C-alpha positions in Angstrom: 33.6 -29.8 17.6 36.2 -27.8 15.5 34.8 -24.3 16.1 36.2 -23.9 19.7 39.8 -25.1 18.9 39.9 -22.7 15.9 38.9 -19.7 18.0 41.2 -20.7 20.8 44.1 -20.9 18.3 43.3 -17.4 17.1 43.5 -16.2 20.7 46.9 -17.8 21.1 48.1 -15.8 18.1 46.6 -12.7 19.6 48.5 -13.3 22.9 51.7 -14.0 21.0 51.4 -10.7 19.0 50.6 -8.8 22.2 53.7 -10.3 23.9 55.8 -9.0 21.0 54.4 -5.5 21.6 55.1 -5.7 25.3 58.6 -7.1 24.8 59.4 -4.4 22.3 58.1 -1.7 24.6 60.2 -3.0 27.6 63.3 -3.2 25.4 62.7 0.3 24.2 62.5 1.7 27.8 65.6 -0.2 28.8 67.5 0.9 25.8 66.6 4.6 26.0 67.0 4.6 29.8 70.2 2.5 30.3 71.6 2.0 26.8 70.8 -1.7 26.8 71.7 -3.4 23.5 72.4 -1.9 20.1 69.9 0.2 18.2 69.7 -2.4 15.4 67.8 -4.7 17.7 64.8 -2.4 17.6 64.1 -3.4 14.0 63.5 -7.1 15.0 60.1 -6.7 16.7 58.1 -5.6 13.7 58.9 -8.7 11.5 58.6 -10.9 14.6 55.0 -9.8 15.1 54.5 -10.2 11.4 55.3 -13.9 11.8 52.3 -14.3 14.2 49.9 -12.2 12.1 50.8 -14.2 9.0 50.3 -17.5 10.9 46.9 -16.2 12.3 45.6 -15.3 8.8 46.9 -18.5 7.3 45.1 -20.4 10.1 41.8 -18.6 9.3 42.0 -19.3 5.6 42.9 -23.0 6.0 41.1 -24.1 9.1 37.9 -22.2 9.3 35.1 -24.5 7.9 32.4 -21.8 7.7 34.3 -19.1 5.8 32.4 -17.6 2.9 34.1 -17.6 -0.5 34.1 -13.8 -0.6 35.6 -13.6 2.9 38.1 -16.3 2.0 39.2 -14.2 -1.1 39.6 -11.1 1.1 41.6 -12.9 3.8 43.8 -14.6 1.2 44.7 -11.1 -0.1 45.5 -9.9 3.5 47.6 -13.1 4.0 49.7 -12.2 0.9 49.9 -8.6 2.1 51.1 -9.3 5.6 53.5 -11.9 4.4 55.1 -9.5 1.9 55.2 -6.7 4.5 56.7 -9.0 7.1 59.4 -10.0 4.5 60.1 -6.4 3.8 60.6 -5.5 7.5 62.6 -8.7 8.0 64.9 -7.6 5.2 65.3 -4.2 6.9 66.0 -5.9 10.2 68.7 -8.1 8.7 70.2 -5.1 7.0 70.3 -3.1 10.2 71.8 -6.0 12.2 74.4 -6.4 9.4 75.3 -2.6 9.7 74.7 -2.2 13.4 77.1 0.7 13.7 75.2 2.7 11.1 71.7 1.9 12.3 71.0 5.4 13.6 71.5 7.0 10.2 70.9 4.1 7.8 67.7 4.2 5.6 65.5 1.2 4.8 66.9 -0.7 1.8 65.0 0.1 -1.4 64.2 -3.6 -1.9 62.7 -4.0 1.5 60.7 -0.8 1.0 59.5 -2.1 -2.3 58.3 -5.3 -0.7 56.5 -3.5 2.1 54.9 -1.1 -0.3 53.8 -4.0 -2.5 52.2 -5.5 0.6 50.3 -2.3 1.4 49.1 -2.2 -2.2 47.9 -5.8 -2.1 46.0 -4.9 1.1 44.4 -2.0 -0.6 43.4 -4.2 -3.5 41.9 -6.8 -1.2 39.9 -4.1 0.5 38.7 -2.7 -2.8 37.2 -6.1 -3.8 35.0 -6.4 -0.7 31.4 -6.0 -2.0 29.4 -3.1 -0.6 25.7 -2.3 -0.4 23.9 -3.6 -3.6 22.5 -0.7 -5.6 21.6 0.4 -9.0 20.7 3.5 -11.0 20.9 6.8 -9.2 21.6 5.0 -5.9 24.8 3.6 -7.4 26.0 7.1 -8.3 25.0 8.5 -4.9 27.0 5.7 -3.2 30.0 6.3 -5.4 29.9 10.1 -4.5 29.5 9.3 -0.8 32.6 7.0 -0.8 34.6 9.5 -2.8 33.7 12.4 -0.4 34.6 10.2 2.6 37.9 9.1 1.1 39.0 12.6 0.1 37.8 14.2 3.4 39.6 11.7 5.6 42.7 11.6 3.3 43.0 15.4 3.4 42.9 15.5 7.2 45.4 12.7 7.5 47.6 14.4 5.0 47.4 17.7 6.9 47.8 16.3 10.4 50.1 13.3 9.6 52.1 13.1 6.4 52.6 16.7 5.5 54.3 17.6 8.9 56.7 14.7 8.3 57.9 16.3 5.1 58.6 19.6 6.8 60.1 18.2 10.0 63.5 19.3 11.3 64.9 15.8 10.9 62.7 14.2 8.2 62.7 10.4 7.9 63.7 8.7 4.7 61.5 8.8 1.7 61.0 5.0 2.1 59.6 5.5 5.6 57.3 8.4 4.6 56.0 6.3 1.6 55.2 3.4 3.9 53.5 5.8 6.4 51.5 7.2 3.6 50.5 3.8 2.3 49.5 2.8 5.9 47.3 5.9 6.1 45.8 5.1 2.7 44.9 1.6 4.0 43.2 3.1 7.0 41.2 5.5 4.9 40.2 2.9 2.4 39.2 0.4 5.0 37.2 3.0 7.0 35.4 4.1 3.8 34.7 0.5 2.8 33.5 -0.7 6.2 30.9 2.1 6.3 29.1 0.8 3.2 29.2 -3.0 3.5 25.8 -4.4 4.5 26.7 -7.1 6.9 28.3 -9.2 4.2 30.6 -12.2 4.6 33.6 -10.0 5.7 33.0 -9.0 9.3 32.8 -5.3 9.9 34.7 -5.4 13.2 37.4 -7.4 11.5 37.7 -4.8 8.8 38.0 -2.1 11.4 40.9 -3.9 12.9 42.5 -4.1 9.5 42.0 -0.3 9.0 43.5 0.3 12.4 46.5 -1.9 11.5 47.3 0.4 8.7 46.3 3.7 10.2 47.2 3.6 13.9 50.9 2.7 13.4 51.3 5.1 10.5 49.6 8.0 12.4 51.7 7.4 15.6 54.9 7.1 13.5 54.1 10.4 11.9 53.7 12.1 15.3 57.0 10.6 16.5 58.8 11.7 13.3 57.5 15.3 13.7 58.1 15.6 17.4 61.4 13.7 17.9 62.9 13.4 14.4 65.2 10.4 13.8 65.1 9.6 17.6 61.5 8.7 17.2 62.4 5.7 15.0 63.3 3.5 18.0 59.9 3.6 19.8 58.3 3.4 16.3 60.1 0.2 15.5 59.7 -1.4 19.0 56.3 -0.4 20.1 54.3 1.2 17.3 54.9 -0.9 14.2 54.3 -4.2 16.1 50.8 -2.9 16.8 49.9 -3.7 13.2 50.4 -7.5 13.5 48.5 -7.4 16.8 45.6 -5.6 15.2 45.6 -8.1 12.3 45.4 -11.0 14.7 42.5 -9.3 16.5 40.8 -9.0 13.1 41.2 -12.7 12.5 39.6 -13.5 15.9 36.7 -11.1 15.1 36.1 -12.9 11.8 36.1 -16.3 13.5 33.6 -15.1 16.1 31.3 -13.7 13.4 31.4 -17.0 11.4 30.4 -18.9 14.5 27.3 -16.8 15.3 28.6 -13.8 17.1 28.1 -11.3 14.3 26.6 -8.0 15.2 23.8 -6.3 13.3 25.2 -3.8 10.8 24.8 -0.1 11.7 24.3 2.3 8.9 26.9 4.9 9.6 27.5 5.5 5.9 24.5 7.9 5.8 26.2 10.6 8.0 29.8 9.8 7.1 30.0 12.2 4.1 28.8 15.1 6.2 31.4 14.2 8.9 34.1 14.1 6.3 33.1 17.5 5.0 33.4 18.9 8.6 36.8 17.3 9.0 38.2 18.7 5.7 37.2 22.1 7.0 39.6 21.8 10.0 42.7 22.7 8.0 40.8 25.7 6.6 40.2 26.9 10.2 44.0 26.6 10.7 44.7 28.8 7.7 42.0 31.2 8.9 43.8 31.4 12.3 47.1 32.5 10.6 48.8 29.3 9.7 51.2 29.7 6.7 49.8 28.9 3.3 52.4 26.3 2.1 52.0 23.7 -0.6 50.7 20.9 1.8 48.0 23.3 2.9 47.2 24.1 -0.7 46.6 20.4 -1.3 44.1 20.4 1.6 42.4 23.5 0.1 42.1 21.8 -3.3 40.7 18.7 -1.6 38.2 20.8 0.4 37.0 22.5 -2.9 36.6 19.1 -4.5 34.8 17.6 -1.5 32.4 20.7 -1.5 31.7 20.3 -5.2 31.0 16.6 -4.7 28.7 17.3 -1.8 26.8 19.7 -4.1 26.5 17.1 -6.8 25.3 14.6 -4.2 22.7 17.0 -2.8 21.5 17.6 -6.4 21.1 13.9 -7.0 19.4 13.5 -3.6 17.1 16.4 -4.6 16.2 14.7 -7.9 15.7 11.3 -6.1 13.5 12.9 -3.4 11.5 14.6 -6.1 11.1 11.3 -8.0 10.1 9.5 -4.8 7.6 12.3 -4.0 6.1 12.0 -7.5 5.9 8.2 -7.1 4.3 8.6 -3.7 1.7 11.1 -5.1 1.0 8.8 -8.1 0.6 5.8 -5.7 -1.6 7.8 -3.4 -3.9 8.8 -6.4 -4.0 5.2 -7.5 -4.8 4.1 -4.0 -7.6 6.7 -3.7 -8.9 5.6 -7.1 -8.9 1.9 -6.1 -10.6 2.7 -2.9 -13.4 4.6 -4.6 -13.7 2.8 -7.9 -14.6 -0.7 -9.1 -11.6 -2.8 -10.1 -13.3 -4.6 -13.0 -15.3 -1.8 -14.7 -13.5 1.3 -13.5 -16.7 2.9 -12.5 -17.2 4.6 -9.1 -18.1 2.1 -6.3 -20.7 2.0 -3.6 -18.6 4.0 -1.1 -18.0 6.9 -3.5 -21.6 6.8 -4.6 -22.9 7.2 -1.1 -20.4 10.1 -0.4 -21.5 11.9 -3.6 -25.2 11.3 -3.0 -24.9 12.7 0.6 -23.1 15.7 -0.8 -25.7 16.3 -3.5 -28.5 16.1 -1.0 -27.1 19.1 0.9 -27.6 21.3 -2.2 -30.6 23.0 -3.5 -30.9 21.3 -7.0 -32.8 18.2 -8.0 -31.2 14.9 -7.2 -32.3 11.6 -8.8 -30.9 8.0 -8.5 -31.3 5.2 -11.1 -30.8 1.7 -9.8 -30.1 -0.7 -12.7 -30.1 -4.5 -12.4 -29.3 -6.8 -15.4 -32.0 -9.3 -16.0 -31.0 -13.0 -16.0 -27.3 -12.2 -15.8 -26.7 -15.4 -13.8 -27.6 -17.4 -16.9 -24.7 -15.8 -18.8 -22.2 -16.9 -16.1 -23.8 -20.4 -15.9 -23.9 -21.1 -19.6 -21.0 -19.1 -21.0 -18.6 -18.8 -18.0 -17.6 -16.0 -15.7 -15.0 -14.6 -18.2 -17.7 -13.9 -20.7 -19.9 -12.5 -17.8 -17.0 -10.1 -16.8 -16.6 -8.9 -20.4 -20.4 -8.2 -20.5 -20.2 -6.2 -17.3 -17.3 -4.1 -18.7 -19.3 -3.5 -21.9 -22.4 -2.5 -19.9 -20.3 -0.1 -17.7 -18.7 1.4 -20.8 -22.1 2.1 -22.4 -23.5 3.4 -19.1 -20.6 5.8 -18.8 -21.0 7.0 -22.4 -24.8 7.6 -22.0 -24.4 9.3 -18.7 -21.4 11.5 -19.7 -20.7 14.5 -17.5 -24.4 14.8 -16.5 -24.1 12.3 -13.6 -22.0 9.7 -11.8 -22.1 6.1 -13.2 -21.6 3.5 -10.4 -21.2 -0.2 -10.1 -22.9 -1.0 -6.9 -21.9 -4.7 -6.9 -22.4 -7.9 -8.9 -24.7 -7.1 -11.9 -26.2 -4.0 -10.2 -25.3 -0.5 -11.4 -26.5 3.0 -10.5 -26.5 6.6 -11.8 -26.5 9.7 -9.7 -28.1 12.7 -11.5 -28.3 16.3 -10.3 -30.2 17.9 -13.1 -31.2 15.9 -16.3 -34.5 14.0 -16.6 -33.8 10.5 -15.2 -36.6 8.9 -17.3 -35.0 10.3 -20.5 -31.7 8.7 -19.5 -33.4 5.4 -18.6 -35.1 5.3 -22.0 -31.8 5.9 -23.8 -30.1 3.1 -21.8 -32.9 0.6 -22.5 -32.8 1.5 -26.2 -29.0 1.1 -26.3 -29.1 -2.3 -24.6 -31.6 -3.6 -27.1 -28.6 -4.1 -29.5 -25.8 -6.7 -29.0 -22.8 -5.5 -27.0 -19.4 -6.7 -25.8 -16.9 -8.7 -27.9 -19.3 -11.7 -27.7 -22.2 -9.8 -29.2 -24.7 -10.5 -26.4 -28.1 -9.0 -25.9 -28.6 -7.7 -22.4 -31.8 -6.5 -20.7 -32.1 -4.5 -17.6 -34.7 -3.3 -15.1 -34.3 0.3 -13.8 -35.7 1.8 -10.7 -35.8 5.6 -10.5 -36.2 7.7 -7.3 -36.2 11.5 -6.8 -34.9 13.0 -3.6 -37.6 14.6 -1.6 -36.9 17.5 0.8 -35.1 16.2 3.8 -34.3 12.9 2.2 -31.2 10.9 3.3 -29.0 8.6 1.2 -30.7 5.6 2.7 -34.2 6.8 2.0 -33.4 7.6 -1.7 -31.7 4.3 -2.2 -34.7 2.5 -0.5 -37.1 4.2 -2.8 -35.0 3.4 -5.9 -34.8 -0.2 -4.8 -38.6 -0.4 -4.4 -39.0 1.0 -7.9 -36.5 -1.5 -9.2 -38.3 -4.4 -7.6 -41.6 -3.3 -9.2 -39.9 -3.0 -12.6 -38.8 -6.6 -12.3 -42.2 -7.8 -11.2 -43.7 -6.0 -14.1 -41.9 -8.0 -16.7 -38.3 -6.8 -16.6 -36.6 -4.7 -19.4 -38.4 -1.6 -18.2 -38.1 1.3 -15.8 -40.3 2.4 -13.0 -40.3 5.8 -11.2 -41.0 5.7 -7.5 -44.2 7.3 -6.3 -45.6 7.7 -2.8 -47.2 4.5 -1.5 -45.2 2.2 -3.8 -43.2 0.9 -0.9 -46.2 -0.6 1.0 -46.6 -3.7 -1.2 -42.9 -4.3 -1.1 -42.9 -3.9 2.7 -45.7 -6.3 2.9 -43.7 -8.7 0.7 -40.7 -8.4 3.0 -42.9 -8.9 6.1 -44.4 -12.0 4.4 -40.8 -13.3 4.0 -40.2 -12.9 7.7 -43.4 -14.7 8.5 -42.5 -17.5 6.2 -39.3 -18.1 8.3 -41.4 -18.1 11.4 -44.0 -20.5 9.8 -41.2 -23.0 9.0 -40.0 -22.9 12.6 -43.6 -23.3 14.0 -44.8 -26.1 11.7 -47.6 -24.0 10.0 -47.3 -25.7 6.6 -49.4 -28.7 5.6 -49.2 -31.0 2.5 -52.3 -31.7 0.6 -52.6 -34.1 -2.4 -54.6 -33.7 -5.7 -55.5 -37.0 -7.4 -54.3 -38.0 -10.8 -57.0 -40.2 -12.4 -57.3 -42.7 -15.2 -59.8 -41.0 -17.6 -61.2 -44.2 -19.0 -62.1 -45.9 -15.7 -62.0 -43.0 -13.1 -59.4 -44.8 -10.9 -56.9 -42.8 -8.8 -53.5 -43.9 -9.9 -51.4 -41.1 -8.4 -51.4 -37.8 -6.5 -49.5 -34.5 -6.8 -48.3 -33.1 -3.4 -49.2 -29.4 -2.9 -48.2 -27.2 0.1 -50.7 -25.0 2.1 -49.9 -22.4 4.7 -52.2 -22.3 7.7 -51.5 -18.8 9.1 -52.6 -18.4 12.7 -54.2 -15.0 12.0 -54.9 -14.9 8.2 -56.1 -18.5 7.8 -55.0 -20.4 4.7 -52.6 -18.3 2.6 -52.8 -18.9 -1.2 -49.6 -20.5 -2.7 -49.8 -17.9 -5.4 -49.0 -15.3 -2.6 -46.3 -17.0 -0.6 -44.5 -19.2 -3.2 -43.0 -16.2 -5.1 -41.8 -14.8 -1.8 -40.2 -18.1 -0.8 -38.5 -18.2 -4.2 -37.1 -14.6 -3.8 -35.9 -15.1 -0.3 -34.4 -18.6 -0.8 -36.8 -20.1 1.8 -38.1 -22.3 -1.0 -35.2 -24.6 -0.3 -36.1 -25.5 3.3 -39.8 -25.4 2.4 -39.2 -27.8 -0.5 -37.2 -30.1 1.7 -40.1 -30.2 4.2 -42.6 -31.1 1.4 -40.2 -33.7 0.0 -39.7 -35.5 3.3 -43.4 -35.4 4.2 -44.5 -36.6 0.7 -42.0 -39.5 0.8 -43.1 -40.5 4.3 -46.8 -40.4 3.4 -46.3 -42.2 0.1 -44.5 -45.0 1.9 -47.3 -45.2 4.4 -49.9 -45.6 1.6 -47.7 -48.2 0.0 -47.6 -50.2 3.2 -51.4 -49.8 3.7 -52.7 -50.4 0.2 -50.0 -52.4 -1.4 -48.2 -51.8 -4.7 -51.5 -51.5 -6.6 -53.0 -48.9 -4.4 -51.1 -45.8 -5.6 -48.6 -46.0 -8.5 -46.9 -42.7 -8.1 -46.6 -39.6 -5.9 -45.4 -36.4 -7.4 -44.3 -33.0 -6.1 -43.1 -29.7 -7.7 -39.4 -28.8 -7.6 -38.3 -25.2 -8.3 -35.2 -24.0 -10.1 -33.9 -22.6 -6.9 -34.0 -26.1 -5.3 -32.2 -27.6 -8.3 -29.4 -25.1 -7.9 -28.9 -26.2 -4.4 -25.8 -28.5 -4.4 -27.4 -30.6 -1.6 -30.7 -31.2 -3.4 -29.8 -34.6 -4.9 -28.5 -35.9 -1.5 -31.6 -34.5 0.2 -33.8 -36.6 -2.2 -31.7 -39.7 -1.6 -31.9 -39.2 2.2 -35.7 -38.7 2.2 -36.2 -41.9 0.1 -33.8 -43.8 2.4 -35.5 -42.5 5.6 -39.0 -43.3 4.4 -38.3 -46.6 2.6 -40.1 -45.4 -0.5 -38.9 -47.0 -3.8 -37.3 -44.5 -6.2 -39.6 -45.4 -9.1 -42.7 -44.4 -7.1 -41.5 -40.7 -6.7 -42.2 -38.2 -9.5 -40.4 -34.8 -9.5 -42.2 -32.2 -11.6 -40.1 -29.5 -13.2 -41.2 -26.6 -15.3 -39.6 -25.8 -18.7 -38.2 -22.5 -17.4 -36.4 -24.4 -14.5 -34.9 -26.9 -17.0 -33.3 -24.0 -18.9 -31.5 -22.5 -15.8 -28.0 -23.7 -16.4 -25.5 -26.6 -16.1 -26.0 -27.2 -12.4 -29.7 -27.9 -13.0 -29.0 -30.3 -15.9 -26.5 -32.2 -13.8 -28.9 -32.5 -10.9 -31.7 -33.8 -13.2 -29.6 -36.4 -14.9 -28.3 -37.6 -11.5 -31.9 -38.0 -10.3 -32.8 -39.9 -13.5 -29.8 -42.3 -12.9 -31.2 -42.9 -9.4 -34.5 -44.2 -11.0 -36.6 -41.3 -10.0 -39.2 -40.3 -12.6 -39.2 -36.8 -13.9 -42.2 -34.9 -15.3 -42.1 -31.8 -17.5 -44.7 -29.6 -16.0 -46.7 -26.9 -17.9 -45.6 -28.4 -21.2 -46.1 -26.2 -24.3 -45.8 -22.8 -22.6 -42.1 -22.4 -23.1 -40.1 -21.5 -26.2 -38.1 -24.7 -26.5 -40.6 -27.4 -25.6 -39.7 -29.8 -28.4 -35.9 -29.5 -28.0 -36.3 -30.1 -24.3 -37.7 -33.5 -24.9 -34.4 -34.5 -26.4 -32.1 -33.0 -23.8 -34.3 -33.5 -20.7 -34.6 -37.1 -19.2 -38.4 -36.8 -18.8 -40.7 -39.8 -18.2 -43.9 -37.8 -18.1 -45.3 -34.8 -20.0 -48.0 -32.7 -18.4 -50.1 -30.8 -20.9 -50.6 -27.2 -19.6 -54.1 -26.1 -18.5 -54.1 -23.4 -21.2 -54.4 -26.1 -23.9 -57.2 -27.9 -22.0 -59.4 -24.8 -21.4 -62.0 -24.6 -24.2 -60.9 -27.8 -25.9 -64.5 -29.0 -25.8 -66.3 -25.7 -26.5 -68.0 -24.9 -29.8 -68.1 -21.1 -29.7 -68.7 -20.6 -33.4 -65.0 -20.1 -34.1 -64.0 -23.5 -35.3 -60.5 -22.3 -36.1 -59.7 -21.5 -32.4 -61.1 -24.9 -31.3 -59.2 -26.7 -34.0 -56.0 -24.9 -32.9 -56.3 -26.0 -29.3 -57.1 -29.5 -30.3 -54.2 -29.6 -32.8 -51.7 -28.6 -30.0 -53.1 -31.2 -27.7 -53.1 -33.9 -30.5 -49.5 -33.0 -31.4 -48.3 -33.3 -27.8 -49.9 -36.8 -27.3 -48.5 -38.0 -30.6 -45.0 -36.7 -29.8 -45.2 -38.3 -26.3 -46.3 -41.6 -27.7 -43.5 -41.5 -30.3 -41.0 -40.9 -27.5 -42.7 -43.4 -25.2 -43.6 -40.8 -22.6 -46.6 -40.9 -20.3 -49.0 -37.9 -20.5 -51.2 -36.1 -18.0 -53.7 -33.4 -18.9 -53.9 -30.7 -16.3 -56.7 -28.4 -15.3 -59.7 -30.6 -16.3 -62.9 -28.9 -15.0 -65.8 -30.7 -16.9 -66.9 -34.1 -18.2 -66.9 -32.6 -21.7 -63.2 -31.9 -21.4 -62.6 -35.5 -20.3 -64.5 -36.8 -23.4 -62.5 -34.6 -25.7 -59.2 -35.6 -24.2 -60.1 -39.3 -24.4 -61.0 -38.9 -28.0 -57.5 -37.3 -28.6 -55.8 -40.2 -26.9 -55.1 -38.9 -23.3 -55.6 -41.6 -20.6 -54.6 -39.6 -17.5 -55.6 -36.3 -16.1 -56.0 -34.1 -13.0 -58.1 -31.1 -12.2 -60.9 -29.8 -9.9 -63.5 -31.9 -11.8 -61.6 -35.1 -11.1 -60.5 -34.3 -7.6 -59.6 -31.2 -5.6 -56.5 -31.1 -3.3 -57.3 -33.0 -0.1 -55.6 -34.1 3.1 -53.7 -37.4 3.4 -56.5 -38.9 5.4 -59.0 -38.0 2.7 -56.8 -39.7 0.1 -56.5 -42.8 2.4 -60.3 -42.9 2.6 -60.7 -42.5 -1.2 -58.2 -45.3 -1.8 -60.0 -47.6 0.7 -63.3 -47.0 -1.0 -61.7 -47.5 -4.4 -60.3 -50.8 -3.3 -63.7 -52.0 -2.1 -65.7 -50.7 -5.1 -63.3 -49.7 -8.0 -66.1 -49.3 -10.5 -68.1 -46.6 -8.7 -65.9 -44.1 -10.5 -65.7 -40.4 -10.3 -69.3 -39.8 -9.0 -68.3 -41.4 -5.7 -65.1 -39.3 -5.6 -67.0 -36.1 -6.0 -69.5 -37.2 -3.3 -66.7 -38.2 -1.0 -64.9 -34.8 -1.6 -68.1 -32.9 -0.8 -68.5 -34.9 2.4 -65.0 -34.1 3.5 -65.6 -30.4 3.0 
């Protein structure tokens, strides 16, 4: 609500100051034309306009609510300046009126001149305190040079065209008048220089231009009048020219108020060309001298200024040259850094996949031999899971450093991505380098002293090979190296890709088989060895291929693990097993079948949704948690923190966990302390030959000793035991003698359909004592 009255008040001051100019001009015309009034009246108009300009600035300082502190400081300085100048001219007006008869020849009183001069100096001081473009370093010096060049260039021109002619005029004005004209021109030059280098700060640029014009315009016109008309020019100067200064000050106040209320213009960067314009202007007097103008001392001042300006421009250009050179060097460094970042790995500093492909494509256009080594770190995920990604990154850096050291200048070491690296060779024997790398990695590396193993696939570029074909061959060799036991290298040979291609095709068919319901679940009985009763089953999956018939699990399970399809496949087996177990429980009661188990892979346990999938399958089927057994191998248990969390969560749900293939791992005993197992399944390798007397009693005793140790340890820890892979009655007798009560194997029962299990349970309920002989007969009948 206060903004509009404030601007309106400023406009009233502008109209009042303009009225003074008009009134003075009318009086001047009447006086010179008809002799109206005495000459002393002419000196009244300048201080009268000063009253309105002082009031306008005071109004801005006191009444504008949005004035910035920096702008307020500037305008307070201008307020003091216009007040003091107005007092100086008021003193002169009073002196002229008191000596009206001598007004034509009387000079300005020294005291009045001192007041006016002080006001101009205060205005210059206020202008000097206005902040300019923020800068530092070389830019600060460049800016200082630009301002000095502009100031000297403009000042030289104003001196040559304005003040110097007054000094040599036929009727020169008083020294006081010429001093004030010079100070006015100085204000104009200073303000013009300043306004070119402020970056849209709190002091409005338009307002500063009006302040510059208030000092320069009256001074310049007064100088012209003094040169052209001598003392006679003082009357129009006092009535029409000097009152322009207060009018321009009030216009500056109005501009500042408009800027503070949202009408500020975007700053234009004229400062960049202003030094060059000033240099052109300072050459104007030189053209006059070249045209024959007399070389007097005012012109000599201009010549000196021109020389100084030229020298400063040279210094400025030198600084600009140095700055441009610095910027060019910086740009070149940044460009090289950018090119390096685009073509190199950020963690290890090795070349990345894009640069690798470019170099490989270039190498294939030559005539020399080209080889590629693809390197994949074995079990690197375990490092990240158990020790953290920071340790894993340190290990990758150490591997990259060693790879670069062994490769040297003979090839290009590359990080393809993740824990996979590559080397491009164009001469040396790739197998020799692979051997050195495998030997070097057999010792601890990195700050954490870790052992790392790697599989290496080697491929040589055949004539007409493409980057894709070479990389495909190397990838095939790498896959075979991993399948062959890891920590080894394999060199590609013709025909190696066919099994891999078949492997990939099998993965695609697995996806289709899941979508077309080609998998079936069969169940192998778990039997009480002492009474031949079926007390549980283990669920197994079979693939009924529409063309190949039944595909062995040994063929498709590894493919499912590799492709990740083991997760949806395992989810299908889980839900089908829970559904069937619940159906048996409903049909045969709680004594019909005590438990139903199924195998769970490490890949499933890494799935964050696995625990919720188990809970959902149990809820949907209605099967009690304690009747489900999940069998996990020792290698799966050792696969990281996520697996351990999942197993303990399943144990808290009441699901029984079985440690499958027990005794084949390196940490079997320690696992029984960390793993929440309820059942231990003795691996088939310890059951085979347990009953054989082959004349080597030491071997038989060793197998029986392991089996005896397992049952004793399980009994001590209150764990159930199941002996796997039983294939003869002699093995049953030997296991019973050692203390085993439960077992499974082809002798006790082959995998069978759910309907076959239902028939077996029905027969067992009617005649539980008929034992294993009936089971074998029943199984033969089903086949």
